[in-house]
C-alpha positions as CSV (number, residue, x, y, z in Angstrom):
1,M,-95.4,11.0,69.5
2,S,-98.2,12.1,67.2
3,S,-101.8,11.3,67.8
4,N,-103.9,10.2,64.8
5,V,-107.1,9.0,66.5
6,N,-109.8,9.2,63.9
7,G,-107.7,11.8,62.1
8,R,-108.8,14.4,64.6
9,L,-107.0,16.6,67.0
10,P,-107.7,16.4,70.8
11,L,-109.0,19.4,72.8
12,L,-107.1,21.1,75.6
13,L,-109.6,22.3,78.2
14,T,-108.9,25.2,80.4
15,G,-109.8,23.4,83.6
16,G,-106.4,21.7,84.3
17,L,-103.5,20.4,82.4
18,G,-103.8,16.8,83.3
19,E,-107.5,16.8,82.7
20,G,-107.3,18.8,79.5
21,I,-107.7,16.1,77.0
22,C,-111.3,15.4,76.0
23,A,-112.3,11.7,75.8
24,N,-114.5,12.2,72.8
25,V,-112.0,13.4,70.2
26,E,-114.5,14.1,67.4
27,K,-116.7,16.4,69.5
28,A,-113.6,18.0,71.1
29,I,-112.0,19.2,67.9
30,A,-115.3,20.8,66.7
31,S,-115.6,22.6,70.1
32,E,-112.0,23.7,70.0
33,A,-112.2,25.0,66.5
34,T,-115.4,27.0,67.4
35,K,-113.7,28.5,70.4
36,I,-110.4,29.4,68.8
37,F,-111.8,30.7,65.5
38,Q,-115.0,32.4,66.6
39,C,-113.4,35.8,65.7
40,M,-112.9,34.7,62.1
41,R,-115.1,34.7,59.0
42,R,-114.7,33.9,55.4
43,E,-111.5,34.9,53.6
44,V,-111.7,38.3,52.0
45,R,-108.4,38.4,50.3
46,A,-105.1,36.6,50.0
47,A,-101.7,38.3,49.9
48,Y,-98.2,37.1,49.3
49,C,-96.2,38.6,52.1
50,C,-94.4,36.1,54.4
51,G,-96.4,37.6,57.3
52,T,-96.9,34.7,59.7
53,A,-93.5,33.0,59.5
54,A,-90.2,33.2,57.9
55,G,-91.0,30.1,55.8
56,A,-89.0,28.8,52.8
57,R,-89.6,26.5,49.9
58,L,-86.9,24.2,48.7
59,T,-87.9,23.9,45.0
60,N,-85.6,21.0,44.3
61,Q,-84.5,18.7,47.1
62,R,-81.2,18.1,45.4
63,R,-80.2,21.7,45.2
64,R,-77.4,22.8,47.5
65,R,-78.6,24.5,50.6
66,S,-77.3,27.8,49.2
67,R,-80.1,27.6,46.6
68,I,-82.9,27.9,49.0
69,H,-85.8,30.1,48.0
70,I,-88.1,31.5,50.6
71,M,-91.8,31.9,49.8
72,E,-95.0,32.4,51.8
73,T,-98.6,33.0,51.2
74,T,-100.8,34.8,53.7
75,S,-104.4,35.8,54.0
76,F,-106.7,37.2,56.7
77,A,-110.3,37.4,57.8
78,P,-112.3,40.4,59.0
79,V,-113.4,41.0,62.5
80,P,-116.9,40.1,63.6
81,D,-119.4,43.0,64.1
82,L,-119.5,42.4,67.9
83,F,-116.0,43.7,68.2
84,R,-114.9,47.3,67.6
85,F,-111.6,47.4,65.8
86,A,-108.8,49.7,65.0
87,A,-106.8,48.9,61.9
88,A,-103.6,50.6,60.9
89,A,-104.3,54.3,60.2
90,E,-103.1,54.9,56.6
91,P,-103.6,58.1,54.6
92,A,-106.0,57.8,51.6
93,G,-104.3,56.4,48.6
94,S,-101.4,55.1,50.5
95,S,-99.7,51.8,49.6
96,A,-97.5,49.2,51.4
97,Q,-94.5,50.9,49.8
98,R,-95.0,54.0,51.9
99,R,-94.6,52.2,55.2
100,T,-91.6,53.3,57.1
101,S,-89.8,52.3,60.3
102,A,-91.6,53.0,63.6
103,A,-88.3,54.0,65.2
104,Q,-88.4,57.5,66.7
105,D,-86.2,60.4,65.6
106,E,-85.2,61.6,62.2
107,P,-83.4,59.3,59.7
108,L,-79.6,59.3,60.0
109,P,-77.4,60.4,57.1
110,E,-76.0,57.6,55.1
111,E,-72.5,57.8,56.4
112,E,-73.8,57.4,60.0
113,R,-75.9,54.4,59.4
114,V,-75.0,50.8,60.6
115,G,-74.0,48.5,57.7
116,F,-75.7,45.1,57.4
117,A,-74.8,42.0,55.5
118,V,-77.7,39.7,54.7
119,V,-76.9,36.0,54.6
120,G,-79.5,34.2,52.4
121,V,-81.2,35.9,49.4
122,G,-84.4,33.9,49.0
123,G,-87.9,35.2,48.8
124,L,-88.0,36.6,52.4
125,T,-84.9,38.7,51.7
126,Q,-86.0,39.9,48.3
127,E,-89.7,40.6,49.1
128,Q,-89.3,42.0,52.7
129,L,-85.8,42.7,53.9
130,L,-84.3,44.5,50.9
131,P,-87.3,46.9,50.8
132,A,-87.0,47.3,54.6
133,F,-83.5,48.8,54.2
134,R,-85.1,51.6,52.1
135,A,-87.6,52.2,54.8
136,S,-85.1,52.2,57.6
137,K,-83.8,55.2,59.5
138,R,-80.6,53.9,61.0
139,A,-79.5,50.8,58.9
140,K,-78.1,50.3,55.4
141,L,-77.4,47.3,53.2
142,T,-73.7,46.9,52.5
143,A,-73.2,43.2,51.7
144,L,-74.9,40.1,50.4
145,V,-74.1,36.4,51.0
146,S,-75.5,33.9,48.5
147,G,-74.5,30.5,47.2
148,D,-75.4,31.6,43.7
149,P,-72.8,34.2,42.6
150,A,-74.8,35.4,39.6
151,K,-77.9,35.9,41.7
152,G,-75.9,37.7,44.4
153,Q,-74.4,40.1,41.9
154,K,-77.7,40.8,40.3
155,L,-79.3,41.7,43.6
156,A,-76.3,43.7,44.6
157,E,-76.5,45.9,41.5
158,K,-80.2,46.3,41.9
159,N,-79.8,47.4,45.6
160,G,-76.7,49.6,45.4
161,V,-74.3,47.1,47.0
162,N,-70.6,47.1,45.9
163,S,-69.9,44.0,43.8
164,E,-66.8,43.4,46.0
165,N,-69.2,43.0,49.0
166,V,-70.9,39.9,47.6
167,Y,-69.8,36.6,49.2
168,D,-70.7,33.0,48.9
169,Y,-70.9,30.6,51.8
170,K,-67.3,29.4,51.5
171,S,-65.8,32.8,51.3
172,F,-68.1,34.3,54.0
173,D,-65.3,34.4,56.6
174,R,-63.5,37.1,54.6
175,I,-66.3,39.4,55.8
176,R,-64.1,40.1,58.9
177,D,-62.0,42.4,56.8
178,N,-65.0,44.4,55.5
179,K,-65.3,47.6,57.5
180,D,-68.6,48.4,55.8
181,V,-70.3,45.6,57.7
182,Q,-71.1,45.9,61.4
183,V,-74.1,43.5,61.6
184,V,-74.8,40.1,59.9
185,Y,-78.4,39.2,59.4
186,V,-78.8,35.4,59.2
187,V,-81.8,34.5,57.0
188,L,-81.3,30.7,56.5
189,P,-83.1,27.5,57.3
190,N,-83.2,27.0,61.1
191,S,-80.5,24.3,61.3
192,M,-78.0,26.7,59.7
193,H,-78.4,29.5,62.2
194,A,-75.8,28.4,64.7
195,E,-73.1,27.9,62.0
196,F,-73.4,31.4,60.6
197,T,-73.9,33.1,63.9
198,E,-70.7,31.6,65.2
199,R,-68.8,32.4,62.1
200,S,-70.1,36.0,62.2
201,A,-69.1,36.3,65.9
202,R,-65.6,35.0,65.1
203,A,-65.4,37.7,62.4
204,G,-66.2,40.3,65.0
205,K,-69.7,41.1,63.6
206,H,-72.9,41.6,65.6
207,I,-75.7,39.2,64.6
208,L,-79.4,39.6,63.9
209,C,-80.8,36.1,63.5
210,E,-84.2,35.0,62.2
211,K,-86.5,33.1,64.4
212,P,-86.7,30.3,65.6
213,M,-83.2,30.7,66.9
214,E,-82.1,27.1,66.2
215,V,-83.3,23.5,66.3
216,T,-82.2,22.7,69.9
217,S,-81.7,24.6,73.1
218,M,-78.1,23.3,73.1
219,K,-77.4,25.0,69.7
220,C,-79.1,28.2,71.1
221,Q,-76.8,28.2,74.1
222,Q,-73.8,27.7,71.8
223,M,-74.8,30.8,69.8
224,I,-75.1,32.9,73.0
225,D,-71.7,31.7,74.3
226,A,-70.0,32.4,71.0
227,C,-71.3,36.0,70.9
228,K,-70.4,36.6,74.5
229,K,-66.9,35.3,73.9
230,A,-66.5,37.5,70.8
231,K,-68.1,40.5,72.7
232,V,-70.7,41.0,70.0
233,K,-74.4,41.5,70.2
234,L,-77.0,38.8,69.3
235,M,-80.6,39.7,68.5
236,I,-83.4,37.3,67.5
237,G,-85.9,38.6,64.9
238,Y,-89.1,38.7,66.9
239,R,-90.7,41.4,64.8
240,I,-94.0,41.3,66.7
241,Q,-92.4,42.7,69.8
242,Y,-91.4,45.8,67.9
243,E,-94.7,46.3,66.0
244,L,-96.7,49.2,67.4
245,M,-100.2,47.7,67.5
246,N,-98.9,44.6,69.3
247,R,-97.1,46.9,71.7
248,A,-100.4,48.7,72.4
249,M,-101.9,45.3,73.2
250,Q,-99.0,44.7,75.7
251,R,-99.8,48.0,77.4
252,L,-103.5,47.0,77.8
253,V,-102.3,43.8,79.5
254,R,-99.6,45.4,81.7
255,E,-101.8,48.5,82.7
256,K,-104.8,46.2,83.4
257,T,-107.0,48.4,81.3
258,F,-109.7,45.7,81.2
259,G,-108.7,44.3,84.6
260,E,-106.7,41.2,85.4
261,V,-106.0,38.8,82.5
262,K,-107.5,35.4,83.0
263,Y,-107.1,33.5,79.7
264,I,-105.5,33.9,76.3
265,E,-105.9,31.9,73.1
266,S,-103.9,32.1,69.9
267,A,-103.9,30.4,66.6
268,N,-101.4,30.5,63.7
269,G,-102.0,28.2,60.8
270,Q,-101.6,27.8,57.1
271,R,-101.8,25.1,54.5
272,V,-98.5,23.9,53.0
273,E,-99.6,22.2,49.8
274,E,-96.4,20.2,49.0
275,W,-93.2,19.2,50.6
276,E,-90.6,21.9,51.3
277,W,-87.8,22.4,53.8
278,R,-90.1,23.5,56.6
279,L,-91.4,20.0,56.5
280,S,-87.9,18.6,57.0
281,K,-87.0,17.5,60.5
282,S,-83.3,18.1,59.9
283,L,-83.7,21.6,58.4
284,S,-86.6,23.0,60.4
285,G,-86.2,21.1,63.7
286,S,-89.8,21.4,64.7
287,G,-92.1,21.9,61.7
288,A,-95.1,24.1,62.3
289,V,-94.4,24.6,66.0
290,G,-91.1,26.4,65.4
291,D,-92.2,28.1,62.2
292,V,-95.7,29.5,63.0
293,G,-96.4,28.2,66.5
294,I,-93.5,30.2,67.9
295,Y,-95.6,33.4,67.2
296,C,-98.2,32.2,69.7
297,I,-95.6,31.3,72.3
298,N,-93.5,34.4,72.0
299,T,-96.3,36.9,71.7
300,I,-98.1,35.6,74.8
301,R,-94.9,35.7,76.8
302,F,-94.3,39.3,75.4
303,L,-97.8,40.4,76.4
304,L,-97.7,39.0,80.0
305,G,-94.0,39.5,80.7
306,S,-94.0,36.2,82.6
307,E,-92.9,32.7,81.7
308,P,-95.0,29.5,81.6
309,T,-94.5,27.0,84.4
310,E,-96.3,24.1,82.9
311,V,-97.0,22.9,79.3
312,F,-99.4,20.2,78.1
313,A,-99.6,19.3,74.4
314,R,-101.0,17.1,71.7
315,T,-99.8,16.8,68.1
316,F,-101.4,15.3,65.0
317,R,-99.9,13.8,61.9
318,P,-102.3,12.6,59.1
319,P,-101.7,9.0,58.1
320,N,-100.5,8.4,54.6
321,D,-99.8,12.0,53.9
322,S,-96.4,12.4,52.3
323,R,-96.1,16.0,53.4
324,F,-95.8,15.0,57.0
325,R,-93.4,12.1,56.9
326,E,-91.0,13.9,59.3
327,V,-92.9,16.5,61.2
328,D,-96.4,16.9,62.7
329,A,-99.1,18.7,60.8
330,T,-100.8,20.3,63.8
331,A,-100.2,21.0,67.4
332,I,-102.4,22.2,70.3
333,W,-100.9,23.1,73.6
334,Q,-101.8,24.8,76.8
335,M,-99.4,26.9,79.0
336,R,-100.0,27.8,82.6
337,F,-98.4,30.9,84.0
338,P,-97.5,31.8,87.6
339,T,-100.4,34.4,87.9
340,G,-102.9,31.7,87.1
341,V,-103.4,32.7,83.4
342,L,-104.0,29.8,81.1
343,A,-103.2,30.0,77.4
344,N,-104.5,27.7,74.7
345,C,-102.6,27.7,71.4
346,M,-102.9,26.0,68.0
347,C,-100.5,25.9,65.1
348,S,-100.7,24.0,61.8
349,F,-99.3,23.5,58.3
350,D,-102.6,21.8,57.3
351,T,-105.4,24.3,58.1
352,Y,-107.1,27.3,56.6
353,R,-105.3,30.5,57.3
354,A,-105.4,31.6,61.0
355,S,-103.5,34.5,62.6
356,S,-104.9,35.8,65.8
357,Y,-104.9,36.1,69.6
358,R,-107.5,37.0,72.1
359,V,-107.1,38.1,75.7
360,V,-109.9,37.5,78.1
361,A,-109.8,39.8,81.1
362,E,-112.1,40.7,84.0
363,R,-114.0,43.5,82.2
364,G,-113.4,42.9,78.5
365,L,-111.9,41.0,75.6
366,F,-109.2,42.3,73.3
367,G,-106.5,41.2,71.0
368,M,-105.5,41.2,67.3
369,D,-107.0,39.6,64.2
370,P,-105.0,39.4,62.0
371,A,-102.1,39.4,64.5
372,F,-99.0,38.1,62.8
373,L,-99.0,39.4,59.2
374,Y,-96.7,42.1,57.9
375,H,-99.6,44.5,57.2
376,G,-103.3,44.7,57.5
377,L,-103.2,44.1,61.2
378,K,-106.3,44.9,63.3
379,M,-106.8,45.5,67.0
380,V,-110.1,44.2,68.4
381,A,-111.8,44.9,71.7
382,Q,-115.1,44.6,73.5
383,P,-116.7,46.7,75.1
384,D,-116.3,50.1,73.3
385,A,-114.5,52.0,76.1
386,P,-111.8,52.9,76.4
387,S,-111.2,53.5,72.7
388,L,-108.4,51.8,70.9
389,P,-105.6,54.1,69.6
390,K,-105.2,54.8,65.9
391,I,-101.7,53.6,64.9
392,R,-100.1,54.2,61.6
393,E,-98.9,51.1,59.8
394,S,-95.2,50.6,59.8
395,D,-92.6,48.4,58.2
396,H,-91.9,45.6,60.7
397,F,-88.5,44.7,59.4
398,A,-87.3,48.3,59.1
399,T,-88.3,48.8,62.7
400,E,-86.4,45.7,63.7
401,L,-83.3,46.7,61.7
402,D,-83.4,50.2,63.3
403,H,-83.5,48.7,66.8
404,M,-80.5,46.6,66.1
405,A,-78.7,49.6,64.6
406,D,-79.5,51.7,67.7
407,C,-78.1,49.0,69.9
408,V,-74.9,49.0,68.0
409,I,-74.6,52.8,67.9
410,N,-75.4,53.3,71.6
411,D,-74.1,50.0,73.0
412,R,-77.4,48.7,74.2
413,V,-78.6,45.1,74.8
414,P,-81.2,44.2,72.1
415,Y,-84.8,43.9,73.4
416,T,-85.0,40.3,72.0
417,P,-81.5,38.9,72.7
418,G,-80.3,35.3,72.4
419,E,-81.7,34.5,75.8
420,E,-85.2,35.3,74.5
421,G,-84.8,32.8,71.6
422,L,-83.4,30.1,74.0
423,Q,-86.4,30.4,76.3
424,D,-88.8,29.8,73.3
425,Q,-86.8,26.8,72.3
426,R,-87.0,25.3,75.8
427,I,-90.8,25.7,75.6
428,I,-90.9,24.1,72.1
429,E,-89.0,21.1,73.5
430,A,-91.4,20.9,76.4
431,I,-94.3,20.9,73.9
432,F,-92.9,17.9,72.1
433,E,-92.0,16.1,75.4
434,S,-95.5,16.5,76.6
435,A,-97.0,15.3,73.3
436,R,-94.6,12.3,73.4
437,T,-95.4,11.3,77.0
438,G,-99.0,12.4,77.3
439,R,-98.1,14.2,80.5
440,A,-97.7,17.9,81.5
441,V,-94.1,19.1,81.6
442,T,-93.0,21.4,84.4
443,L,-90.8,24.4,83.5
444,P,-88.6,26.5,85.9
445,R,-90.5,29.2,87.7
446,F,-89.2,32.8,87.3
447,E,-90.6,35.7,89.3
448,K,-89.0,38.6,87.5
449,L,-91.0,40.1,84.5
450,D,-89.3,40.4,81.1
451,L,-86.4,38.3,82.5
452,F,-85.0,37.4,79.1
453,R,-85.4,40.8,77.4
454,G,-83.0,43.7,77.0
455,S,-83.4,47.4,76.3
456,P,-86.9,48.4,75.1
457,P,-87.0,49.9,71.6
458,L,-87.0,53.6,71.3
């Protein structure tokens, strides 16, 4: 159930889940916005880069699902002067095209690389994934799957793919006979992930699937079961967990560099100007929460290594706004972790650009702003010591591809397997259950750290 009291979003306080909703909504939203966005200033540039989510725009609602085009717009804000920061260390005159995989070791020769088929050739694939194969050290593009044969052939020619290795959605099952393909990368609307994961598994191919994993936890479990039955690997595309600056933030948390973590806040928002498939309940499953909010959920779980035991949420849907006929515009939720850490999160399809997280510990503050973009990320911290590392900017997708390729070559479990995606989906469902009932939702307690993760990336 969505809240639309005075067109404002309620505040989640850190004092307790049941008491977390402020009675005065108008004052609360102002307070929450100040707290969450205090590390942000005016926009300094905008970039088209798909950085905060694997979003997609359906340019004509009557087009077949095979004609889906993915498009995103991102921008970011600078870090306030009170924070020291460490951006990606790039050589003078460098460009985004020079970014390479963060995977260790030298690039493999072409004949030793793992072949990937990409299912879905919209904007995300064209702008991010295809260039990522050129930056990869262990993966290569060997097939494309598109509902538009002419488009598929054109992209194949441009990217060195054999014309015989271009499939449409109906002929996709023939991929089982293609020895050039070891992994299928599913880059489709969320509600199509299970179908193509299961078809890929039956074809004997390993699967890398974009996040969110699917639209229900039941579908996620079906994907896991299908891959286990076929004895193939399943990895979910949580690129933040492979990105080096975010991994440096994880070390600060795990090594208690600034003492015990007490509180975390994260925001991921953007403004969607007109209706598109991410605003469709049937295609997206959860709107902004699954598309951009999942970055907040998954990154906090990644930083801490533990799982939330309680979730409390509120959602908001503007009245008489045709964009949000089926999904909520904004969600705010709080997660409680076994160690006592509280996390406040916000996501939206109806706000100014936000992409950050901040960790509050005993002896300092640290985090990233921007946190979820493809490039231009910045680590922030206060006080000045210890100094933050200088980390060279890398291609997030190339790093992700190389991890999957390494898992295939060396028979390792991916760091972000299907179980990781299933856990996020359970939390997403708890968020909506809490918003519907107005009560906190209790989740199972797990003692082991990194319970749902596999082999760490090399």
